[in-house]
C-alpha positions as CSV (number, residue, x, y, z in Angstrom):
1,M,80.6,100.9,102.5
2,A,79.0,102.4,105.6
3,L,76.1,101.6,107.8
4,S,73.4,104.1,108.9
5,D,73.3,105.0,112.6
6,D,70.5,102.5,113.3
7,A,72.3,99.8,111.3
8,K,69.2,99.2,109.1
9,T,70.6,100.8,105.9
10,L,73.9,100.2,104.0
11,V,75.5,102.5,101.5
12,T,78.0,101.3,99.0
13,G,80.2,103.0,96.3
14,S,81.3,101.3,93.2
15,A,83.7,101.4,90.2
16,D,80.5,101.8,88.1
17,F,80.4,105.5,89.4
18,T,77.2,104.9,91.5
19,L,76.2,104.6,95.1
20,H,73.4,102.4,96.3
21,T,71.5,102.3,99.6
22,Y,70.2,98.9,100.7
23,D,67.6,98.0,103.3
24,L,69.3,95.4,105.4
25,L,66.0,93.9,106.6
26,S,64.5,93.2,103.1
27,L,68.0,93.1,101.3
28,K,66.5,95.4,98.6
29,V,68.0,98.4,96.9
30,L,66.4,101.6,98.3
31,K,68.1,104.2,96.0
32,R,70.7,104.5,93.3
33,F,72.8,107.7,93.3
34,T,74.5,109.0,90.2
35,G,76.7,112.0,89.7
36,H,80.3,111.0,89.9
37,V,82.2,110.5,86.6
38,A,84.8,108.0,88.0
39,A,85.0,105.2,90.5
40,I,83.8,105.9,94.1
41,N,86.6,105.0,96.5
42,S,85.0,105.9,99.9
43,V,81.6,106.6,101.5
44,D,80.3,107.6,104.9
45,F,76.8,107.7,106.3
46,K,75.6,109.5,109.4
47,R,72.2,111.0,110.5
48,G,70.7,110.8,107.0
49,C,73.7,112.4,105.4
50,I,75.9,110.5,102.9
51,V,79.3,111.6,101.6
52,S,81.3,110.0,98.8
53,G,84.8,110.4,97.5
54,S,85.8,109.6,93.9
55,A,88.6,109.1,91.5
56,D,87.1,112.1,89.7
57,N,88.8,114.2,92.4
58,T,85.5,115.3,94.0
59,V,83.6,114.8,97.2
60,K,79.8,114.8,97.0
61,V,77.3,115.3,99.8
62,W,73.9,113.6,99.4
63,S,70.6,113.3,101.2
64,H,69.8,109.7,102.1
65,R,66.7,110.2,99.9
66,G,69.0,110.5,96.9
67,A,69.4,114.2,96.3
68,E,72.9,115.5,95.6
69,L,73.4,118.5,98.0
70,T,76.8,119.7,96.9
71,T,80.0,118.8,95.1
72,L,83.3,119.8,96.8
73,R,86.2,120.5,94.5
74,G,89.8,121.1,95.6
75,H,91.7,117.9,95.4
76,K,94.1,117.7,92.5
77,Q,94.1,113.9,92.4
78,R,91.6,111.1,93.3
79,V,89.9,111.2,96.6
80,T,90.8,108.0,98.6
81,S,88.8,108.4,101.9
82,V,86.0,110.5,103.3
83,E,84.5,111.0,106.8
84,L,81.6,112.9,108.1
85,A,82.4,114.7,111.4
86,L,79.1,115.5,113.2
87,P,78.5,116.9,116.7
88,R,77.2,115.2,119.7
89,L,74.7,117.2,121.9
90,V,74.8,115.3,125.1
91,P,78.0,114.1,126.8
92,K,78.6,110.4,126.5
93,K,79.6,108.5,129.6
94,T,82.8,106.5,129.3
95,A,83.2,103.0,130.7
96,W,84.5,104.6,133.9
97,G,81.5,106.9,134.3
98,A,83.3,110.1,133.4
99,E,82.0,112.4,130.7
100,E,83.9,112.5,127.5
101,E,85.2,115.8,126.1
102,G,82.7,117.9,124.2
103,A,80.1,118.4,126.9
104,G,77.0,119.9,125.3
105,F,77.0,117.5,122.3
106,T,75.0,114.4,121.9
107,D,75.8,111.1,120.2
108,P,73.7,111.1,117.1
109,R,72.7,107.4,117.8
110,D,70.7,108.6,120.9
111,E,67.0,108.2,120.2
112,E,66.1,111.5,121.8
113,D,68.3,113.4,119.4
114,K,65.8,114.3,116.6
115,R,67.0,117.9,116.2
116,P,67.9,118.7,112.6
117,L,71.6,119.5,112.0
118,N,72.6,123.1,111.4
119,A,74.6,123.6,108.1
120,S,77.5,124.9,110.1
121,E,77.7,121.7,112.2
122,I,78.3,119.4,109.2
123,K,82.0,118.9,108.4
124,V,83.6,116.6,105.9
125,I,87.2,115.3,106.0
126,S,88.7,114.0,102.8
127,A,92.0,112.4,101.9
128,S,93.6,112.2,98.4
129,D,96.4,110.9,96.3
130,D,97.5,114.6,96.1
131,C,99.1,114.1,99.6
132,T,96.5,116.4,101.3
133,V,93.7,116.2,103.7
134,Q,90.9,118.7,103.2
135,C,88.5,119.8,105.9
136,W,85.2,121.2,104.5
137,M,82.0,122.9,105.7
138,P,80.1,121.6,102.7
139,L,76.7,123.1,103.2
140,L,78.3,126.5,103.6
141,G,80.2,125.9,100.4
142,H,83.8,126.2,101.4
143,E,86.9,124.5,102.4
144,V,87.9,125.1,106.0
145,S,91.5,124.0,105.7
146,C,94.0,122.0,103.7
147,L,96.3,119.8,105.8
148,T,99.7,119.1,104.2
149,G,102.8,117.2,105.4
150,H,102.4,113.8,104.0
151,G,105.2,112.8,101.5
152,D,102.9,110.4,99.6
153,R,99.2,109.8,98.9
154,V,96.9,109.8,101.9
155,L,94.8,106.6,102.0
156,S,92.5,107.0,105.0
157,V,91.0,109.5,107.4
158,A,89.0,109.1,110.5
159,A,87.4,111.8,112.8
160,D,86.6,111.5,116.5
161,K,83.0,110.6,116.9
């Protein structure tokens, strides 16, 4: 499961092959997403973009409104973990007052950041039982790289936010 940036919406993935978004204020289902043909093992949700990884060996990218944007194929076994890697436009200050690396990027949680994302800025990272980590530019329709080196299945990924 994953929370929206404003912590008002929750997305969940299930063994029934569906995702659901929930309004955390009313506790009601907002949308039901269908398209996977096996259990959903992992989801992420940032800036209105949802990504899901499934035992059907695919990664799907969705609009928070329910539209399936693309399906990423490349893993040979079930997808165990997914992560959206999105840019920040304004440097964040650390607790010590220094700017973090990545000057020129903003934290998507900043209220001022209403700029739509460019397709080339959206990256998805996925892990799989096939011992690989795939890096994708999903809205450009291709895999950026396949990371190897694990001797067993990869269970989790996380990207620097």
